[in-house]
N, C-alpha and C positions, 0 to 999 in steps of 0.2 A: 537377533541383534548381531550386528557386524562385530568383528574382532575388536575389543576395546583398545584404546590407545594406552600407552604406559601411564600410570597414575601421576596426576599432577602436571601432565605435560600440555594440557589444553587450556587455553585462556581465551576470553572474549573481551575485546576492547569496545566498550559501549559509549557513544558520545552523549553524555548527559543522562537525564532521567528516563529510563526505559519504561517507566509506567505511564508515560504519555500515550494516549490512545491513537497512535498513528500506525499504519500498516508495517512500516519498517521496524519500529520498536516492538510491536506485537510479535513480529517474526522472531526477533532476537530473543525476547523474553520466553515465548512459548517453546522455541527450539531448545534453549538452554534447559528449561524445566523438563522437557522430554528426555534430553540427554542425561540429566541427573537422575531422573526416575529409572532410566535403564542401567544405572550404575556407573556412568562416566563421572570422573572428577573434573569439574570445570571451575576454573578461577575467573570470576567476573571482575574486570578492571574498568572502573567508571572514569571517563575523561570529560570533566565539565568544561563548557566553553560555548562560544557563539558559533557553532558549526553550521555550515561549512565555511564560515568567515571568522576564524579564531583570531583573537588578539595575541600579541606577543606573550602576555601573561598566561593566556590559555595554553599556548604551546609550551611554555616553560613548565607549567604544572603537569602537563601530559608527559613531558620528557622525564620529569622526576618519577612519575608513576611507572613509566616504562623501565627505568633503571632498577626499580624494585622487583621486577619480574626475574625469575631465574633464567640463566642462560639456557638456550635451546628450547624455550617455551614455544610451542606451536600456537601462535596468537592469531585468532580470527578477529579481524578489525572491521567493524561496520563501515561501509563506504562513505557515510556522511562525514566521518572524521578521516578515514584512511586517505581518501582522495585529496584532502585539504591540508595534509601534513607531510608532503613529499620529502622534505628535508629530514624530518624525524624518522620516517620510514627508512631512508637511506642510512642515517647515522646508526640505527640499531640493526641493520640487516646482517651484520656480522655475528650477532648473538641471538637474535630472535628469528623464528621461522614464520614468516608472514603469510597469512591467508587473507585475501580480500573478499569481503562479503558485499557484493554490489547489488543493491535493489534497483537502482537506475543511475546512469552516469550523472554526475553533478552538473555538468554543463548543459544537460538537456532539460533542466528546470525552466519553467516558463517565467517571464518577467525579468530576466537578467539583461544587463546592458551588454553590448558587444565586448567591452573590456572585461567584464566579469566572466562572461562565457569563455573568452580566450584564456583568462587566467586559470579558471577551474579545469578546463580541458588540458592545459599544459601540466598543471599540478597532478591531476589524477593519472595522466599518461605516465608521468615520471614515477609516481608511486607504484603503479601497477608493474613496472619493470622489476620490482623487488619482491613481488608476490610469487611464492612457490606454487600456489594454486589460487584460482579465482572462482568463487562460488557465486552464482547468480540465481535469481528467483524465477526466471522464465527464459524460454528459448529466444524471445525477442531481445532480452537484455544480453544474452550470449552474443548475438550478432552485433549489438552496440559495442561491447568491450573488444570483440575481435576487430571491429573497425578502428579501435584505438591502438591496435598493434599487438594485442595479446594473442599468442598462438592458440588456435582453437582446441588443441589437445591439452591445454593447460586449464581449460574452463570446465566446470561441472554445473549442471542445472539441478537445483534442489528447490522445488516449488514449496510454497507454504503448506502446512498441514491444515486440517480442519477438525472441529469437534463433531461427534455423531449428529446427524441431522435432527433438528428440534421438531420440525414439522408442526410448529405451533402457529404458523401464519394463518390469519383469518381467511376463510374461503372467499373467492371473488364475489363481489356484490354486483347487482344490476346497476345500470346507470341511474343515479338519483334523479327523481322527478319531483313535481310540486309537492307530493306527499312525503318525500324523503328529505329530511333536513340535513342528514349527514353526507358531506361530500366525500369523494374518494380521496384516500390518503396516499400522497406520494412522499417517499422518504429518500433523502440524500445524506449519506454519511461521508463527510470529507472535510478536511481543514479548509478554512476560508483563505485560500491562496489562488493566484491566477491560474495555475496549472489544472486546478480541479474543475474549471469551466462553469462555475455558478452563474456568471454573467450571461452566458449563452442560454442556460436553462431558464433564467428569469425572462430573457427576451422571448424565448419560445412560449413560455406560459402566458406572457402578456397578450399574445394573440389567441389565447384560448379562454378568455374570461367569460365566454358564453356557456362554458361547461362548469360543472360543480366539482371543484377540487381544492385541496389544501396541500401545500408543500411544507414538509418538516425538515429543516436542515440541522443536522447534528455534526458538530465539529468545532475545533478551536478557532477563535477569532484573534488569538494572540500572536500567531506566527507572522501575520502581516496585517497589523491593525488598520493601516491606511486602506488596504484593499477591502477589508471587512467593512469599513465605513462606506466605501463606494457601493458595495453590494447592498447594504441596508438602504442607502439612498435610492438605488435603482429599484428596490422592491417596495418602496414606500407607496407608490400609486396602487399597488395590489392589496394594500391594507393587511388585514389579519389572515388573508389567504396564505401568506408566507410567514412562517414562524421560525425564529432562530433560537436554538436550544443550547448552543455552545457545547463544551465538553460535558459528557454525562458519565455516570458510573455504569458498570456492567448491567446492573439490574434495570436501570432506566433505559439503557440501550436495547435490552431484550424487549422491554415494553414497547419501544418505538417500532421494532421489527414486527412484533406481534400485531400491533394496531395498523400496520401499513397494508395497502392494497397492491402497491407496486414499488419497486426500487429504481432509482435513477442515478447514474454516474456519468456526467458529461465531460469527463477529463480530456485534457489536451495531450497528456502522456501519462502512462502508468508502467511501472516495472513489473507489476502483476495485477493488483487490484483485489486485495483480500476481501474487501467489503462485498464484492460480487459473489464470491463463494459463500460468504456468510449469509447473504440474502437468499441464495439457493437453498441453504439449509433450513430456512424458514418457509420454503415453498413459495417465494415471491417471484412474480414475473419481473424481468429486468429490462430496463432501457439503458443502453450504454453505448459509448462511442467505440470506434475501432482503434483508439490511440494506443500505440506501443503494444504491450502484452495483452491488452483487453481483447484483441482479436482472437486470442486463444483462450483467455480466461472464461469468457462467456460461452457456454456450450450452445451449439446450434439447436434451436427449438426451445430454449429456455428463456428467450427474451428477444428483443428487437435491437439490432445493432445498426448504428448510423455513422456516417463520416464525421470525424472529429473536426471541431471548429466551425461547423455550419449550423445555422439556426433552422433553416427550412426542413431538413430531414428530421431533426430532433423534434420539432413541433409536430410534424406528421406522425411520428412514432408515438408521441404522447397522446395525440388525438385518438389514435387507434386504441391505445390502452384505456383511455377514459370512456370511449363510446362503445366498445365491443366486449361485453362480458364473456362471450364465447371464446374470444381470443385470450383474455386474461386467464380463463379457466384452463385452456389448453397449455399456455405457457407455464402456468403454475404447476400443473401436473408434470410437465417435462422437467421443471426445476427440481421438484421433489425426487424424481427418478435419477436425475444427474447427481444430486447431492449424495445419493447412496454409494456412488463409485468414487467419491473424492478421497484422497489419501488422508490418513490420520497424522497427528503430530508424532506419534511413536514411529510410524512407518517412515516419516521424513527424517526423523533423527537418525534412524538406521541408515538411510540413504546418505545423510550428511557425513556420518562416520566413514562410510564406504568411499566417499569422495576424497577422504584424507588419508586412506590406508597406505597408499603407495608413495607417500612423500618421504624424502630422505630425512 
C-alpha cells in the first residue's frame, strides 16, 4: 500500500445514495471500502440533490455540508456533483483541496438539449479549474477532460477494480432446435436512459425473431421514466422475449449473470463500462459498442465490438453469437482468461492513493 495520507485528511463528496447500482456509484463505494480496509481514514460526505441539475435548495444544503468539513480537507468530489456546482467549488477553493473524480464529462450524456449541454460544459470546465488533481476512470476520459482545458499532467487514470473471477457462467449451449425449448439468454445490465442504447438493441433483435433468444434487461427505469416507457412500447411486439427486471439486489444480479449465455452493452458513450468487466468475470462472451472507453474496456478476443449508434453491425454481431456455438465457446474462454489479469479493488485503492501523494 502506498504511503497513507495524514489521518482525517481525505473526504469523499458523494451525490446522493451511493448504494444505487450504477457504475459510478459502485466505483465510489467500492473504492472507499478498499481504502478503509487498507487503513485509510476516509470521511464520506453525502450531498443529496437532483444532480447534475441541482435546485437552489440542493446547493444550499451542499454548501452547509461543505462548511462542516475541516479546513485543508483533501476532498474527492464525484463528477456528477462536482461539475454541476462550479460556484460552490470556487467559494470553498481557499479552504478545501479539491480533487475531481470524473467518470465521464457531464455534457457528453445522451439526450441533452443544446442549452443543457452548453450549460453543463461551461459549469464543469469552470469547476475543473479549481481541482488540484483530476482522477478519471479510463484513458478515454483523460482525453475528454484534457479537451476541456485540464493540463494532462494534472490528470491520473485509476480504472475500476474487480472482484476475483467467479467463473460461474454457464457453458455455451448449442443453438436451440425444435427439441430444445430454452432459448439463448442475452443479458444487458444498464439503466434505462438514452445513452445506454437499449433502443438500438431492440431494433437489432427485432430483425432476429427467426432465432431463439430472450433478452433480460437489468437496470433502473426511474432515472428517465419517459424513456423507459418508450422502450417498453418499442419492445411490446417482441412479447415475452424481452423481460424488464428493474434494479435487483446483488444476489439476483449474480443469478442473472450465471443464467446468461452472452452479455450485451449497446451504449452510445461510456466512461469505462464496469458491467463489461463484471461479465468477463462470469466467463461471458460480450457484444459491445466502441463508444468512449468501451474500445479499451473490452479485451480483444473476449467479445465482438461494433460501431456505436448503428443497428446493422449490432444485429450482425448478435446473429453470430446466437448461431455459432463455436464462437461463443472461444469468446467465453478468452473472457475467462482476461478476467484473471484484471486489477482488484485493493490494487486500485493503492493506485488511487499514489495519484494523490504529491499534492500540496
